[in-house]
Each structure stands twice: as structure tokens, then as C-alpha cells.
PyMOL Python script that loads the backbone (N, CA, C, O; Angstrom):
from pymol import cmd

cmd.read_pdbstr("""\
ATOM      1  N   MET A   1       0.837  -1.194   0.000  1.00  0.00           N
ATOM      2  CA  MET A   1       0.000   0.000   0.000  1.00  0.00           C
ATOM      3  C   MET A   1       0.872   1.245   0.000  1.00  0.00           C
ATOM      4  O   MET A   1       1.979   1.251   0.537  1.00  0.00           O
ATOM      5  N   LYS A   2       0.359   2.273  -0.601  1.00  0.00           N
ATOM      6  CA  LYS A   2       1.081   3.546  -0.671  1.00  0.00           C
ATOM      7  C   LYS A   2       1.001   4.261   0.682  1.00  0.00           C
ATOM      8  O   LYS A   2       0.036   4.081   1.425  1.00  0.00           O
ATOM      9  N   PRO A   3       2.016   5.072   0.998  1.00  0.00           N
ATOM     10  CA  PRO A   3       1.976   5.824   2.255  1.00  0.00           C
ATOM     11  C   PRO A   3       0.728   6.704   2.381  1.00  0.00           C
ATOM     12  O   PRO A   3       0.212   6.878   3.484  1.00  0.00           O
ATOM     13  N   SER A   4       0.244   7.253   1.284  1.00  0.00           N
ATOM     14  CA  SER A   4      -0.956   8.097   1.345  1.00  0.00           C
ATOM     15  C   SER A   4      -2.187   7.272   1.723  1.00  0.00           C
ATOM     16  O   SER A   4      -3.092   7.772   2.391  1.00  0.00           O
ATOM     17  N   GLU A   5      -2.219   5.990   1.290  1.00  0.00           N
ATOM     18  CA  GLU A   5      -3.331   5.117   1.656  1.00  0.00           C
ATOM     19  C   GLU A   5      -3.284   4.786   3.145  1.00  0.00           C
ATOM     20  O   GLU A   5      -4.320   4.766   3.810  1.00  0.00           O
ATOM     21  N   TRP A   6      -2.083   4.526   3.672  1.00  0.00           N
ATOM     22  CA  TRP A   6      -1.933   4.258   5.101  1.00  0.00           C
ATOM     23  C   TRP A   6      -2.369   5.466   5.915  1.00  0.00           C
ATOM     24  O   TRP A   6      -3.018   5.326   6.952  1.00  0.00           O
ATOM     25  N   LYS A   7      -2.008   6.652   5.441  1.00  0.00           N
ATOM     26  CA  LYS A   7      -2.362   7.880   6.158  1.00  0.00           C
ATOM     27  C   LYS A   7      -3.878   8.048   6.209  1.00  0.00           C
ATOM     28  O   LYS A   7      -4.428   8.415   7.248  1.00  0.00           O
ATOM     29  N   GLU A   8      -4.551   7.783   5.098  1.00  0.00           N
ATOM     30  CA  GLU A   8      -6.015   7.904   5.053  1.00  0.00           C
ATOM     31  C   GLU A   8      -6.671   6.918   6.022  1.00  0.00           C
ATOM     32  O   GLU A   8      -7.611   7.273   6.732  1.00  0.00           O
ATOM     33  N   ILE A   9      -6.175   5.689   6.048  1.00  0.00           N
ATOM     34  CA  ILE A   9      -6.719   4.670   6.952  1.00  0.00           C
ATOM     35  C   ILE A   9      -6.506   5.100   8.402  1.00  0.00           C
ATOM     36  O   ILE A   9      -7.421   5.020   9.221  1.00  0.00           O
ATOM     37  N   ALA A  10      -5.305   5.552   8.708  1.00  0.00           N
ATOM     38  CA  ALA A  10      -4.988   5.974  10.071  1.00  0.00           C
ATOM     39  C   ALA A  10      -5.871   7.138  10.511  1.00  0.00           C
ATOM     40  O   ALA A  10      -6.293   7.191  11.666  1.00  0.00           O
ATOM     41  N   GLU A  11      -6.150   8.058   9.615  1.00  0.00           N
ATOM     42  CA  GLU A  11      -7.013   9.203   9.947  1.00  0.00           C
ATOM     43  C   GLU A  11      -8.436   8.749  10.248  1.00  0.00           C
ATOM     44  O   GLU A  11      -9.058   9.234  11.193  1.00  0.00           O
ATOM     45  N   HIS A  12      -8.953   7.817   9.447  1.00  0.00           N
ATOM     46  CA  HIS A  12     -10.303   7.294   9.692  1.00  0.00           C
ATOM     47  C   HIS A  12     -10.370   6.587  11.040  1.00  0.00           C
ATOM     48  O   HIS A  12     -11.298   6.812  11.817  1.00  0.00           O
ATOM     49  N   VAL A  13      -9.391   5.735  11.318  1.00  0.00           N
ATOM     50  CA  VAL A  13      -9.383   4.991  12.581  1.00  0.00           C
ATOM     51  C   VAL A  13      -9.254   5.952  13.757  1.00  0.00           C
ATOM     52  O   VAL A  13      -9.926   5.778  14.774  1.00  0.00           O
ATOM     53  N   GLU A  14      -8.409   6.950  13.632  1.00  0.00           N
ATOM     54  CA  GLU A  14      -8.230   7.929  14.709  1.00  0.00           C
ATOM     55  C   GLU A  14      -9.535   8.663  15.008  1.00  0.00           C
ATOM     56  O   GLU A  14      -9.881   8.860  16.173  1.00  0.00           O
ATOM     57  N   ARG A  15     -10.263   9.070  13.963  1.00  0.00           N
ATOM     58  CA  ARG A  15     -11.550   9.744  14.155  1.00  0.00           C
ATOM     59  C   ARG A  15     -12.543   8.821  14.858  1.00  0.00           C
ATOM     60  O   ARG A  15     -13.273   9.247  15.752  1.00  0.00           O
ATOM     61  N   MET A  16     -12.561   7.564  14.449  1.00  0.00           N
ATOM     62  CA  MET A  16     -13.470   6.605  15.072  1.00  0.00           C
ATOM     63  C   MET A  16     -13.129   6.399  16.541  1.00  0.00           C
ATOM     64  O   MET A  16     -14.025   6.291  17.379  1.00  0.00           O
ATOM     65  N   LEU A  17     -11.849   6.344  16.854  1.00  0.00           N
ATOM     66  CA  LEU A  17     -11.420   6.131  18.237  1.00  0.00           C
ATOM     67  C   LEU A  17     -11.813   7.287  19.150  1.00  0.00           C
ATOM     68  O   LEU A  17     -12.063   7.077  20.337  1.00  0.00           O
ATOM     69  N   THR A  18     -11.870   8.501  18.616  1.00  0.00           N
ATOM     70  CA  THR A  18     -12.248   9.639  19.454  1.00  0.00           C
ATOM     71  C   THR A  18     -13.741   9.638  19.771  1.00  0.00           C
ATOM     72  O   THR A  18     -14.167  10.250  20.750  1.00  0.00           O
ATOM     73  N   ASP A  19     -14.544   8.950  18.944  1.00  0.00           N
ATOM     74  CA  ASP A  19     -15.995   8.940  19.124  1.00  0.00           C
ATOM     75  C   ASP A  19     -16.525   7.744  19.902  1.00  0.00           C
ATOM     76  O   ASP A  19     -17.655   7.787  20.389  1.00  0.00           O
ATOM     77  N   ILE A  20     -15.751   6.693  20.029  1.00  0.00           N
ATOM     78  CA  ILE A  20     -16.268   5.445  20.601  1.00  0.00           C
ATOM     79  C   ILE A  20     -15.926   5.357  22.094  1.00  0.00           C
ATOM     80  O   ILE A  20     -14.822   5.703  22.515  1.00  0.00           O
ATOM     81  N   GLN A  21     -16.910   4.880  22.888  1.00  0.00           N
ATOM     82  CA  GLN A  21     -16.687   4.679  24.320  1.00  0.00           C
ATOM     83  C   GLN A  21     -16.479   3.206  24.646  1.00  0.00           C
ATOM     84  O   GLN A  21     -15.541   2.843  25.356  1.00  0.00           O
ATOM     85  N   PHE A  22     -17.368   2.356  24.116  1.00  0.00           N
ATOM     86  CA  PHE A  22     -17.289   0.911  24.324  1.00  0.00           C
ATOM     87  C   PHE A  22     -17.590   0.234  23.003  1.00  0.00           C
ATOM     88  O   PHE A  22     -18.623   0.525  22.399  1.00  0.00           O
ATOM     89  N   GLY A  23     -16.745  -0.643  22.536  1.00  0.00           N
ATOM     90  CA  GLY A  23     -17.026  -1.351  21.298  1.00  0.00           C
ATOM     91  C   GLY A  23     -15.755  -1.798  20.606  1.00  0.00           C
ATOM     92  O   GLY A  23     -14.732  -2.047  21.244  1.00  0.00           O
ATOM     93  N   SER A  24     -15.841  -1.895  19.273  1.00  0.00           N
ATOM     94  CA  SER A  24     -14.684  -2.362  18.518  1.00  0.00           C
ATOM     95  C   SER A  24     -14.624  -1.688  17.148  1.00  0.00           C
ATOM     96  O   SER A  24     -15.628  -1.216  16.616  1.00  0.00           O
ATOM     97  N   ILE A  25     -13.414  -1.660  16.601  1.00  0.00           N
ATOM     98  CA  ILE A  25     -13.171  -1.172  15.252  1.00  0.00           C
ATOM     99  C   ILE A  25     -12.475  -2.302  14.507  1.00  0.00           C
ATOM    100  O   ILE A  25     -11.474  -2.842  14.978  1.00  0.00           O
ATOM    101  N   THR A  26     -13.007  -2.654  13.349  1.00  0.00           N
ATOM    102  CA  THR A  26     -12.499  -3.786  12.578  1.00  0.00           C
ATOM    103  C   THR A  26     -12.055  -3.324  11.203  1.00  0.00           C
ATOM    104  O   THR A  26     -12.778  -2.597  10.523  1.00  0.00           O
ATOM    105  N   LEU A  27     -10.858  -3.747  10.791  1.00  0.00           N
ATOM    106  CA  LEU A  27     -10.383  -3.489   9.437  1.00  0.00           C
ATOM    107  C   LEU A  27     -10.636  -4.734   8.604  1.00  0.00           C
ATOM    108  O   LEU A  27     -10.267  -5.837   9.008  1.00  0.00           O
ATOM    109  N   VAL A  28     -11.263  -4.567   7.441  1.00  0.00           N
ATOM    110  CA  VAL A  28     -11.518  -5.677   6.533  1.00  0.00           C
ATOM    111  C   VAL A  28     -10.491  -5.591   5.410  1.00  0.00           C
ATOM    112  O   VAL A  28     -10.359  -4.556   4.758  1.00  0.00           O
ATOM    113  N   VAL A  29      -9.760  -6.694   5.188  1.00  0.00           N
ATOM    114  CA  VAL A  29      -8.659  -6.717   4.220  1.00  0.00           C
ATOM    115  C   VAL A  29      -8.967  -7.704   3.101  1.00  0.00           C
ATOM    116  O   VAL A  29      -9.414  -8.824   3.347  1.00  0.00           O
ATOM    117  N   GLN A  30      -8.717  -7.266   1.857  1.00  0.00           N
ATOM    118  CA  GLN A  30      -8.822  -8.146   0.698  1.00  0.00           C
ATOM    119  C   GLN A  30      -7.585  -7.940  -0.161  1.00  0.00           C
ATOM    120  O   GLN A  30      -7.211  -6.803  -0.447  1.00  0.00           O
ATOM    121  N   ASP A  31      -6.960  -9.009  -0.566  1.00  0.00           N
ATOM    122  CA  ASP A  31      -5.754  -8.951  -1.404  1.00  0.00           C
ATOM    123  C   ASP A  31      -4.687  -8.026  -0.832  1.00  0.00           C
ATOM    124  O   ASP A  31      -4.006  -7.316  -1.571  1.00  0.00           O
ATOM    125  N   GLY A  32      -4.548  -8.043   0.505  1.00  0.00           N
ATOM    126  CA  GLY A  32      -3.513  -7.254   1.160  1.00  0.00           C
ATOM    127  C   GLY A  32      -3.822  -5.775   1.292  1.00  0.00           C
ATOM    128  O   GLY A  32      -2.945  -4.999   1.671  1.00  0.00           O
ATOM    129  N   LYS A  33      -5.060  -5.361   0.987  1.00  0.00           N
ATOM    130  CA  LYS A  33      -5.446  -3.952   1.107  1.00  0.00           C
ATOM    131  C   LYS A  33      -6.655  -3.818   2.016  1.00  0.00           C
ATOM    132  O   LYS A  33      -7.557  -4.655   2.001  1.00  0.00           O
ATOM    133  N   VAL A  34      -6.660  -2.754   2.809  1.00  0.00           N
ATOM    134  CA  VAL A  34      -7.818  -2.469   3.652  1.00  0.00           C
ATOM    135  C   VAL A  34      -8.914  -1.938   2.740  1.00  0.00           C
ATOM    136  O   VAL A  34      -8.732  -0.930   2.057  1.00  0.00           O
ATOM    137  N   VAL A  35     -10.059  -2.627   2.733  1.00  0.00           N
ATOM    138  CA  VAL A  35     -11.147  -2.232   1.843  1.00  0.00           C
ATOM    139  C   VAL A  35     -12.358  -1.697   2.615  1.00  0.00           C
ATOM    140  O   VAL A  35     -13.273  -1.117   2.029  1.00  0.00           O
ATOM    141  N   GLN A  36     -12.350  -1.901   3.945  1.00  0.00           N
ATOM    142  CA  GLN A  36     -13.502  -1.466   4.728  1.00  0.00           C
ATOM    143  C   GLN A  36     -13.083  -1.312   6.179  1.00  0.00           C
ATOM    144  O   GLN A  36     -12.244  -2.059   6.682  1.00  0.00           O
ATOM    145  N   ILE A  37     -13.684  -0.328   6.844  1.00  0.00           N
ATOM    146  CA  ILE A  37     -13.479  -0.136   8.278  1.00  0.00           C
ATOM    147  C   ILE A  37     -14.854  -0.144   8.928  1.00  0.00           C
ATOM    148  O   ILE A  37     -15.739   0.614   8.531  1.00  0.00           O
ATOM    149  N   GLU A  38     -15.032  -1.000   9.926  1.00  0.00           N
ATOM    150  CA  GLU A  38     -16.320  -1.137  10.602  1.00  0.00           C
ATOM    151  C   GLU A  38     -16.177  -0.729  12.060  1.00  0.00           C
ATOM    152  O   GLU A  38     -15.178  -1.036  12.710  1.00  0.00           O
ATOM    153  N   LYS A  39     -17.199  -0.025  12.568  1.00  0.00           N
ATOM    154  CA  LYS A  39     -17.225   0.352  13.983  1.00  0.00           C
ATOM    155  C   LYS A  39     -18.491  -0.216  14.603  1.00  0.00           C
ATOM    156  O   LYS A  39     -19.590  -0.018  14.084  1.00  0.00           O
ATOM    157  N   SER A  40     -18.332  -0.918  15.710  1.00  0.00           N
ATOM    158  CA  SER A  40     -19.457  -1.466  16.455  1.00  0.00           C
ATOM    159  C   SER A  40     -19.391  -0.892  17.854  1.00  0.00           C
ATOM    160  O   SER A  40     -18.405  -1.087  18.565  1.00  0.00           O
ATOM    161  N   GLU A  41     -20.438  -0.182  18.254  1.00  0.00           N
ATOM    162  CA  GLU A  41     -20.425   0.464  19.562  1.00  0.00           C
ATOM    163  C   GLU A  41     -21.519  -0.112  20.445  1.00  0.00           C
ATOM    164  O   GLU A  41     -22.637  -0.354  19.990  1.00  0.00           O
ATOM    165  N   LYS A  42     -21.189  -0.327  21.701  1.00  0.00           N
ATOM    166  CA  LYS A  42     -22.148  -0.838  22.671  1.00  0.00           C
ATOM    167  C   LYS A  42     -22.624   0.314  23.552  1.00  0.00           C
ATOM    168  O   LYS A  42     -21.841   1.173  23.956  1.00  0.00           O
ATOM    169  N   VAL A  43     -23.915   0.309  23.837  1.00  0.00           N
ATOM    170  CA  VAL A  43     -24.490   1.310  24.732  1.00  0.00           C
ATOM    171  C   VAL A  43     -25.111   0.558  25.895  1.00  0.00           C
ATOM    172  O   VAL A  43     -25.994  -0.278  25.704  1.00  0.00           O
ATOM    173  N   ARG A  44     -24.650   0.855  27.089  1.00  0.00           N
ATOM    174  CA  ARG A  44     -25.167   0.175  28.274  1.00  0.00           C
ATOM    175  C   ARG A  44     -26.176   1.075  28.963  1.00  0.00           C
ATOM    176  O   ARG A  44     -25.890   2.232  29.273  1.00  0.00           O
ATOM    177  N   LEU A  45     -27.345   0.534  29.194  1.00  0.00           N
ATOM    178  CA  LEU A  45     -28.420   1.265  29.839  1.00  0.00           C
ATOM    179  C   LEU A  45     -28.532   0.818  31.288  1.00  0.00           C
ATOM    180  O   LEU A  45     -28.415  -0.368  31.594  1.00  0.00           O
ATOM    181  N   GLN A  46     -28.759   1.773  32.170  1.00  0.00           N
ATOM    182  CA  GLN A  46     -28.929   1.433  33.582  1.00  0.00           C
ATOM    183  C   GLN A  46     -30.416   1.326  33.857  1.00  0.00           C
ATOM    184  O   GLN A  46     -31.169   2.258  33.576  1.00  0.00           O
ATOM    185  N   SER A  47     -30.840   0.212  34.397  1.00  0.00           N
ATOM    186  CA  SER A  47     -32.245  -0.025  34.699  1.00  0.00           C
ATOM    187  C   SER A  47     -32.515   0.287  36.172  1.00  0.00           C
ATOM    188  O   SER A  47     -31.656   0.075  37.029  1.00  0.00           O
ATOM    189  N   ASN A  48     -33.714   0.792  36.453  1.00  0.00           N
ATOM    190  CA  ASN A  48     -34.086   1.076  37.833  1.00  0.00           C
ATOM    191  C   ASN A  48     -34.679  -0.144  38.518  1.00  0.00           C
ATOM    192  O   ASN A  48     -34.919  -0.123  39.725  1.00  0.00           O
ATOM    193  N   LYS A  49     -34.917  -1.207  37.760  1.00  0.00           N
ATOM    194  CA  LYS A  49     -35.504  -2.427  38.322  1.00  0.00           C
ATOM    195  C   LYS A  49     -34.452  -3.273  39.046  1.00  0.00           C
ATOM    196  O   LYS A  49     -33.384  -3.528  38.489  1.00  0.00           O
ATOM    197  N   PRO A  50     -34.735  -3.710  40.269  1.00  0.00           N
ATOM    198  CA  PRO A  50     -33.809  -4.648  40.904  1.00  0.00           C
ATOM    199  C   PRO A  50     -33.938  -6.022  40.262  1.00  0.00           C
ATOM    200  O   PRO A  50     -35.022  -6.384  39.805  1.00  0.00           O
ATOM    201  N   ARG A  51     -32.877  -6.783  40.219  1.00  0.00           N
ATOM    202  CA  ARG A  51     -32.904  -8.129  39.619  1.00  0.00           C
ATOM    203  C   ARG A  51     -33.027  -9.182  40.662  1.00  0.00           C
ATOM    204  O   ARG A  51     -33.064 -10.369  40.339  1.00  0.00           O
TER     205      ARG A  51
END
""", "prot")
cmd.dss("prot")
cmd.show_as("cartoon", "prot")
cmd.util.cbc("prot")
cmd.orient("prot")
């Protein structure tokens, strides 16, 4: 991959990391190139009900 492609990927991941509290970021690779970046975020809700 070209350095400019790495820079673009790093910028996207960095932006995602600043927005996420709990979850994961996944890079999808095909033929040695990153073709997709996925972000999965979890939101935990506090319930007032006792268990």
C-alpha cells in the first residue's frame, strides 16, 4: 500500500477512536489492502428495576 493510503486509513481509525466509548473497530482486508473499516459500539443502559 502507498503511504498516502496508510495515512487515510490511520485518519479514519483515529476519528473513530475519538468517538467510541465501548465497542470495537475492525479493518476488513482483501488482497492485502484495507477495503472497509467497521465500527461497532455498545451502549449500556442502567435499569431502575432490581434483579
